[in-house]
C-alpha positions in Angstrom: 148.0 60.1 53.9 144.4 61.3 53.7 143.3 59.8 56.9 146.2 61.4 58.8 145.4 64.9 57.4 141.7 64.5 58.2 142.4 63.3 61.8 144.8 66.2 62.4 142.5 68.8 61.0 140.4 68.9 64.2 143.4 69.5 66.5 144.4 72.8 68.2 146.5 75.3 66.2 145.7 73.5 62.9 144.3 75.2 59.8 143.2 72.8 57.0 142.4 74.1 53.5 140.4 71.6 51.3 138.3 71.6 48.2 134.5 71.4 48.1 134.5 67.6 47.7 135.7 67.0 51.2 132.6 68.8 52.5 130.5 65.8 51.8 130.9 62.8 54.1 134.4 63.5 55.5 134.4 62.9 59.2 136.5 65.7 60.9 135.8 64.3 64.3 137.3 66.3 67.2 139.0 64.5 70.1 141.1 67.4 71.1 139.9 68.8 74.5 141.6 72.2 73.9 139.6 72.7 70.7 136.4 71.6 72.5 137.0 74.0 75.4 137.4 76.9 72.9 134.2 76.3 71.0 135.0 73.3 68.8 136.0 73.1 65.2 135.2 76.2 63.1 134.3 75.7 59.4 134.7 78.5 56.9 133.0 78.0 53.5 134.5 80.4 50.9 132.0 79.9 48.1 128.2 79.7 47.7 127.1 76.2 46.9 124.9 75.7 43.9 122.8 73.3 45.9 121.6 73.9 49.4 122.2 70.2 50.2 125.9 70.6 49.7 126.0 73.7 52.0 124.2 71.6 54.7 126.8 68.9 54.3 129.7 71.3 54.6 128.1 72.9 57.6 127.8 69.4 59.1 131.7 68.9 59.1 131.6 70.6 62.5 129.7 69.8 65.8 130.2 66.1 65.0 128.5 63.6 67.3 127.3 66.2 69.9 130.6 68.1 69.9 130.8 71.9 69.9 131.5 73.8 66.7 130.7 76.8 64.5 130.3 77.7 60.9 130.5 80.8 58.7 130.7 81.8 55.0 133.2 84.4 53.6 132.2 85.1 50.0 133.8 87.1 47.1 131.4 89.6 45.6 132.8 89.1 42.1 132.1 85.3 42.3 128.5 86.0 43.3 128.1 88.5 40.5 129.6 86.3 37.9 128.0 83.0 38.8 124.7 83.9 40.5 124.0 87.4 38.9 124.0 89.3 42.2 124.7 93.0 41.8 127.9 94.3 43.4 125.9 96.5 45.8 123.6 93.7 46.9 124.6 94.0 50.5 124.1 97.8 50.7 120.6 97.4 49.2 119.5 94.7 51.7 119.2 94.7 55.4 121.9 92.5 57.1 119.2 90.1 58.4 118.1 89.5 54.8 121.5 88.8 53.4 121.2 85.0 53.6 117.7 85.1 52.0 119.1 87.1 49.2 121.8 84.5 48.6 119.3 81.7 48.8 117.1 83.4 46.2 120.0 84.0 43.9 121.0 80.4 44.2 117.4 79.1 43.5 117.2 81.3 40.4 120.6 80.0 39.2 119.4 76.4 39.9 116.1 76.9 38.1 118.0 78.1 35.0 120.3 75.1 35.1 117.3 72.7 35.5 115.6 74.4 32.6 118.7 73.9 30.4 118.9 70.3 31.5 115.3 69.7 30.6 115.7 71.4 27.3 118.8 69.3 26.5 116.9 66.1 27.5 114.0 67.0 25.2 116.3 67.7 22.3 118.3 64.5 22.9 115.0 62.5 23.1 113.9 64.0 19.8 117.2 63.1 18.1 117.1 59.6 19.5 113.6 59.1 18.1 114.6 60.4 14.7 117.6 58.1 14.7 115.5 55.1 15.4 113.1 56.2 12.6 116.1 56.5 10.3 117.3 53.0 10.9 113.8 51.6 10.7 113.5 53.2 7.3 116.8 51.7 6.2 115.8 48.2 7.4 112.5 48.6 5.5 114.5 49.7 2.4 112.4 52.8 2.3 115.0 55.1 0.6 112.9 58.2 0.3 111.8 58.1 4.0 115.4 57.4 5.1 116.7 60.3 2.9 114.2 62.7 4.4 114.8 61.7 8.0 118.6 61.9 7.5 118.1 65.4 6.0 116.1 66.4 9.1 118.7 65.0 11.5 121.6 66.8 9.7 119.6 70.0 9.7 118.9 69.8 13.4 122.6 69.4 14.2 123.5 72.3 11.9 120.8 74.4 13.5 122.3 74.1 16.9 125.3 76.1 15.9 123.1 79.3 15.6 121.6 80.7 18.9 117.8 81.1 19.1 118.2 84.5 20.6 120.9 87.2 21.0 121.0 90.3 23.3 122.7 93.5 22.2 123.8 96.5 24.3 123.8 99.9 22.5 125.1 103.0 24.1 124.4 106.4 22.6 126.9 109.1 23.6 125.5 112.5 22.7 127.3 115.8 22.5 125.0 118.3 24.3 127.3 121.3 24.1 126.1 124.7 22.8 127.4 124.1 19.3 125.1 121.1 18.8 122.0 123.4 18.9 121.5 123.4 15.1 121.6 119.6 15.1 119.4 118.5 18.0 116.3 117.6 15.9 118.5 115.7 13.4 120.2 113.9 16.2 117.0 112.8 17.9 115.5 111.8 14.6 118.6 109.7 13.7 118.4 107.8 17.0 114.7 107.3 16.7 115.1 105.8 13.2 117.7 103.4 14.7 115.3 102.2 17.3 111.9 102.2 15.6 110.3 101.2 12.3 111.4 99.1 9.3 114.8 100.8 9.2 115.6 100.1 12.8 118.6 98.0 13.9 116.4 95.1 15.2 114.2 95.1 12.0 117.2 94.8 9.8 118.7 92.0 11.9 115.4 90.2 11.8 115.4 90.4 8.0 118.9 89.0 7.7 118.6 86.4 10.4 114.9 85.5 10.6 115.5 82.4 12.9 117.1 84.5 15.6 115.2 86.6 18.1 117.1 89.9 18.8 116.8 91.8 22.1 118.2 95.4 22.1 119.0 97.2 25.3 119.8 100.9 25.1 121.9 103.2 27.3 122.0 107.0 26.8 124.5 109.6 28.1 124.9 113.2 27.2 128.3 114.8 27.6 129.8 118.2 27.6 133.5 119.4 27.9 136.1 119.0 30.6 135.6 122.5 32.0 131.9 121.9 32.4 132.7 120.2 35.7 129.6 118.7 37.4 127.5 119.2 34.2 130.0 117.3 32.0 128.0 114.1 32.0 124.2 113.6 32.1 123.0 110.0 32.7 119.9 108.2 33.7 119.9 104.9 35.6 117.0 102.3 35.7 115.3 101.1 38.8 117.7 98.1 38.9 120.7 100.5 39.0 122.0 100.0 35.5 122.2 102.3 32.5 120.6 100.0 29.9 116.9 99.5 29.4 114.8 97.5 26.9 112.2 100.3 26.7 112.9 102.4 23.6 110.2 105.0 24.4 112.0 105.6 27.7 115.3 106.0 25.9 113.9 108.4 23.3 112.3 110.5 26.0 115.6 110.9 27.8 117.4 111.7 24.4 114.9 114.5 23.7 115.2 115.8 27.3 119.0 116.2 27.2 118.9 117.7 23.7 116.3 120.2 24.7 118.8 122.9 25.9 122.4 122.3 24.7 125.0 124.4 26.6 128.6 124.7 27.6 131.6 123.5 25.7 133.9 126.6 25.5 136.4 125.7 22.8 135.7 123.8 19.5 137.1 120.4 20.5 135.2 118.2 23.0 136.2 115.5 25.4 135.1 112.6 23.3 137.5 110.1 24.8 136.4 111.0 28.3 132.8 110.2 27.2 133.8 106.9 25.7 135.8 106.0 28.8 133.0 106.9 31.2 130.4 104.8 29.3 132.8 101.8 29.0 133.2 101.8 32.8 129.5 101.7 33.5 129.3 98.9 36.2 125.7 98.7 37.3 124.1 95.3 37.8 122.9 95.1 34.2 125.5 97.2 32.4 127.4 95.7 29.4 126.1 92.2 30.2 125.1 91.3 26.6 127.5 89.3 24.4 127.4 92.0 21.7 128.2 95.5 22.8 128.7 98.8 20.8 128.6 102.6 21.2 127.4 105.3 18.8 128.9 108.7 19.4 127.1 111.7 18.0 129.0 115.1 17.9 129.8 118.0 15.7 133.3 118.5 17.0 136.7 116.6 17.0 138.4 115.3 20.1 141.0 117.3 22.1 144.6 116.9 21.1 146.9 117.6 18.1 146.6 114.0 16.9 143.0 114.7 15.7 143.1 118.4 15.1 145.0 120.8 12.9 147.6 122.9 14.8 145.5 126.1 14.7 142.3 124.5 15.9 140.4 126.0 18.8 141.5 123.6 21.5 142.2 124.6 25.0 143.5 121.2 26.0 145.8 120.4 23.1 
């Protein structure tokens, strides 16, 4: 039974694996002198608690009633990245003495977000409750017009919740910067600029079609050459945060113009288009490909390598 398992957990040679719920209030009291002589019960927590109070409770499962004991956390980076938004390289960018503070700050940020969502939900629920009372008051007063208007507002509010108030989009431009692109550099830069600025931009068109949704566009840019261009095959720029996407369109256009300034390389006619797509798809910085809507635009004047996309007599060194 449960009591037997709990009492046996604090004995020598015993490893007990339990879920988080046993970290609150379960008394793993140690009466084993062998365990006590060797430092007491050792607790390992394998997840970061959303609330510090839970962590303190779990820590308190050892050193019960003046006994010896120890505690540590062993965490999975992918869990921290997915749940708390910590970058994969967070340990390498912070001194070891600051690791726990980094975890605590990530937890607080996550908790603040959760609390904001709860408060927003409470406010929305309060408004619905008020409208419902007003609707029934109008019915009891036989005020058909008021009841109809209030019911319409209630129905519309429920329908509106199906549409998000804001949407983020990630857009990656993959630009052929081999020598054959020289005649098209100005047209390429102008095309990208038109997609990002003015009344014909992507965001402007989305705002016209979906006026109740706020759209946020983040842009990543990569220049690419061919396989035999070696270290110069890919030209990329990362943000200060370590990712490839930024929400500064001027920054993106400046980089586009800089990589199109002097096209070179390429060799044969066909280009490594699939290599460029694969490299961009594998961007794994802290803010790479995090938006719910993701797409790429590839700009080139040449086909990809391989007979499947080229005629047999095409100039293709890697067919």
